[in-house]
C-alpha positions as CSV (number, residue, x, y, z in Angstrom):
1,M,87.8,185.7,150.6
2,T,91.0,184.8,152.3
3,T,91.2,184.2,156.0
4,R,93.5,187.2,156.5
5,K,91.1,189.5,154.5
6,I,88.1,188.2,156.4
7,Y,89.7,189.1,159.7
8,Y,91.0,192.4,158.4
9,V,87.5,193.4,157.4
10,A,86.1,192.2,160.7
11,L,88.5,194.4,162.7
12,T,87.9,197.3,160.4
13,V,84.1,197.0,161.0
14,F,84.7,196.8,164.7
15,L,86.9,199.9,164.6
16,V,84.2,201.8,162.7
17,L,81.3,200.8,164.9
18,F,83.0,201.2,168.3
19,A,85.4,204.0,167.5
20,G,83.2,206.3,165.6
21,G,83.0,207.9,162.2
22,T,79.7,209.6,161.5
23,A,76.0,210.1,162.2
24,A,73.4,212.9,161.7
25,G,70.2,214.8,161.9
26,E,68.0,216.3,159.2
27,S,70.5,218.8,158.0
28,V,74.0,218.1,156.7
29,P,76.3,218.2,159.8
30,D,80.0,218.7,160.0
31,V,82.4,215.9,160.6
32,D,82.8,216.6,164.3
33,T,79.0,216.5,164.8
34,L,78.9,213.2,163.0
35,I,81.6,211.7,165.1
36,A,79.9,212.9,168.3
37,G,76.6,211.4,167.2
38,I,78.0,208.0,166.4
39,E,80.0,207.9,169.6
40,K,76.8,208.5,171.6
41,R,74.9,205.9,169.7
42,Y,77.5,203.2,170.3
43,A,78.5,204.3,173.8
44,G,77.4,201.1,175.5
45,T,79.7,198.2,176.3
46,G,78.3,195.9,173.7
47,F,75.8,195.3,170.9
48,S,74.8,192.8,168.4
49,A,73.3,192.8,164.8
50,R,72.5,190.7,161.8
51,F,74.6,191.1,158.7
52,D,74.6,190.4,155.0
53,Q,78.0,190.4,153.3
54,E,79.0,190.8,149.7
55,S,82.7,190.4,148.7
56,T,83.9,191.2,145.2
57,L,87.3,190.3,143.7
58,K,87.6,192.7,140.8
59,A,90.4,191.0,138.9
60,M,88.6,187.7,138.8
61,D,85.1,189.1,138.5
62,I,84.0,186.9,141.4
63,T,81.4,187.9,144.0
64,D,80.7,185.9,147.1
65,T,77.8,186.4,149.5
66,A,77.3,185.5,153.2
67,S,75.1,186.3,156.1
68,G,74.9,185.7,159.9
69,G,75.1,187.4,163.2
70,V,77.8,189.5,165.0
71,W,78.5,190.6,168.5
72,F,80.8,193.3,169.8
73,R,82.1,194.2,173.2
74,R,84.6,196.8,174.3
75,P,87.5,197.1,174.1
76,E,88.5,194.6,171.4
77,M,86.1,191.6,171.6
78,M,84.1,190.4,168.6
79,R,82.3,187.3,167.4
80,W,81.1,186.7,163.9
81,E,78.9,183.7,163.2
82,Y,78.6,183.0,159.4
83,E,75.5,181.0,158.7
84,T,75.4,181.0,154.9
85,P,76.7,179.8,152.5
86,E,78.6,177.6,155.1
87,R,79.0,177.9,158.8
88,Q,82.1,179.7,160.1
89,V,82.9,181.3,163.5
90,I,85.4,184.1,164.0
91,V,86.1,184.9,167.6
92,S,88.5,187.3,169.2
93,D,88.9,188.3,172.9
94,G,91.4,191.0,171.9
95,V,94.4,188.7,172.5
96,T,93.6,185.4,170.7
97,L,92.0,184.8,167.4
98,W,90.0,181.6,166.6
99,I,88.5,180.8,163.2
100,Y,86.4,177.7,163.3
101,R,85.3,175.9,160.1
102,P,83.1,172.9,161.1
103,E,82.9,171.5,157.5
104,D,86.7,171.4,157.4
105,N,86.9,170.1,161.0
106,Q,89.5,172.7,161.8
107,V,90.3,175.6,164.0
108,M,92.8,178.3,163.0
109,L,94.4,179.8,166.1
110,G,96.6,182.9,166.3
111,D,97.5,186.2,168.0
112,A,94.8,188.7,167.2
113,S,96.9,191.9,167.2
114,A,99.9,190.2,165.4
115,Y,97.6,188.8,162.7
116,F,96.1,192.2,162.1
117,G,99.6,193.5,161.5
118,E,102.0,195.3,163.9
119,G,99.3,195.6,166.6
120,R,97.3,198.1,164.6
121,G,94.0,196.4,165.4
122,A,94.6,196.7,169.2
123,S,95.7,200.3,169.1
124,F,92.8,201.4,166.8
125,L,90.2,199.7,168.9
126,S,91.3,200.9,172.3
127,D,91.4,204.6,171.7
128,I,89.1,206.8,169.6
129,R,91.8,209.4,169.4
130,L,94.0,207.1,167.4
131,V,91.2,206.6,164.9
132,K,90.9,210.3,164.4
133,K,94.6,210.5,163.9
134,K,94.8,207.6,161.5
135,F,91.9,208.5,159.2
136,D,90.8,211.4,157.1
137,V,87.0,211.7,157.2
138,Q,85.1,213.2,154.3
139,L,81.4,213.8,153.9
140,L,80.1,212.5,150.6
141,D,77.4,214.2,148.4
142,D,75.5,211.0,147.6
143,E,73.3,211.0,150.7
144,S,69.7,209.9,150.4
145,A,66.6,211.1,152.2
146,D,67.3,208.7,155.0
147,T,71.1,208.3,155.2
148,H,74.4,210.2,155.1
149,S,77.5,208.8,153.5
150,V,81.1,209.2,154.7
151,K,84.4,208.1,153.3
152,M,87.3,207.3,155.7
153,T,90.8,207.2,154.1
154,P,93.7,205.8,156.2
155,R,96.6,208.2,156.4
156,E,99.0,205.3,156.5
157,K,98.9,203.6,153.2
158,S,98.1,199.9,153.1
159,H,97.4,197.4,150.3
160,D,94.7,195.8,152.4
161,L,92.7,198.9,153.2
162,A,92.4,201.9,150.8
163,S,89.2,203.3,152.1
164,V,86.1,202.7,154.3
165,R,82.7,204.0,153.3
166,L,79.9,204.3,155.8
167,T,76.2,204.7,155.4
168,I,74.5,206.1,158.5
169,D,70.8,206.3,159.2
170,K,69.9,210.0,159.8
171,K,67.3,209.3,162.5
172,T,68.8,206.5,164.5
173,F,72.5,207.0,164.0
174,D,72.8,203.3,163.1
175,I,75.7,202.5,160.8
176,V,73.6,200.4,158.3
177,Q,76.4,199.7,155.8
178,V,80.2,199.5,155.7
179,I,82.1,199.2,152.5
180,T,85.9,198.4,152.7
181,A,88.1,198.6,149.6
182,N,91.7,197.7,149.0
183,V,94.2,199.1,146.5
184,Y,93.3,196.5,143.9
185,G,89.6,197.6,143.7
186,D,88.3,194.6,145.7
187,E,85.3,195.5,147.9
188,T,83.5,194.0,150.8
189,R,80.1,195.4,151.5
190,I,78.4,194.6,154.8
191,R,74.8,195.6,155.5
192,F,73.6,195.6,159.2
193,N,70.1,195.3,160.6
194,T,68.3,194.2,163.7
195,F,70.6,196.1,166.1
196,K,70.4,195.4,169.8
197,Y,72.3,197.9,171.9
198,N,73.5,198.2,175.5
199,Q,73.8,194.4,175.9
200,D,75.6,192.8,178.8
201,L,77.6,190.4,176.7
202,G,79.5,187.9,178.9
203,A,83.3,187.4,178.3
204,S,82.6,183.7,177.6
205,L,81.0,184.7,174.3
206,F,84.3,185.9,173.1
207,F,86.3,182.8,174.0
208,F,86.2,179.7,171.8
209,D,86.4,176.3,173.4
210,I,88.1,174.1,170.8
211,P,86.1,170.9,170.1
212,K,87.8,167.6,170.6
213,G,89.1,165.9,167.5
214,V,89.4,169.0,165.3
215,D,92.6,169.9,163.5
216,V,94.3,173.0,165.1
217,I,96.3,175.2,162.7
218,R,98.5,177.9,164.0
219,L,98.4,181.1,162.1
220,D,101.7,182.8,161.3
């Protein structure tokens, strides 16, 4: 997975989890009910979770797996700590992006909103109304006894993001899986567990203090 794609996926997940998309009860709800439910579940200022990630490059028939922990704080702060297969830290305070790769002894540094593209990340994450304007949300028929499935299609076409598919726990309103796909058929599947909500996550968690002696690479 390229650095740009990793960050794009990270921002998309942040958008979905903090901006809303679905949730449910025992019966099949309408889209507005789902959005209201997920907004209520993720109404706090911050939360954390464990994740398992599977990324597939269709043309090359390659699948990579990874796992670690993630922290989110409104309005645009996130921290992903990849533990396997190798350590990597992705941090954003909403303004600056840091990507630290200890094994390479390097930190990539850039502007968060510019790197996401035309400030779209910042605008999406700061206002739920923009999310509703930018995505068409569709309930899917493949729900299980425990979950609902939803497909979100961006109204503005992009090669990087063709669709976002969510799996939502019916009882807890947790988004337990996010699948992002691009126009080439590549998919990134992230499964979440061990949620901790309403956490008072300090701003320092979303700032990266660059270690001495590492190479610093500026992202275009």
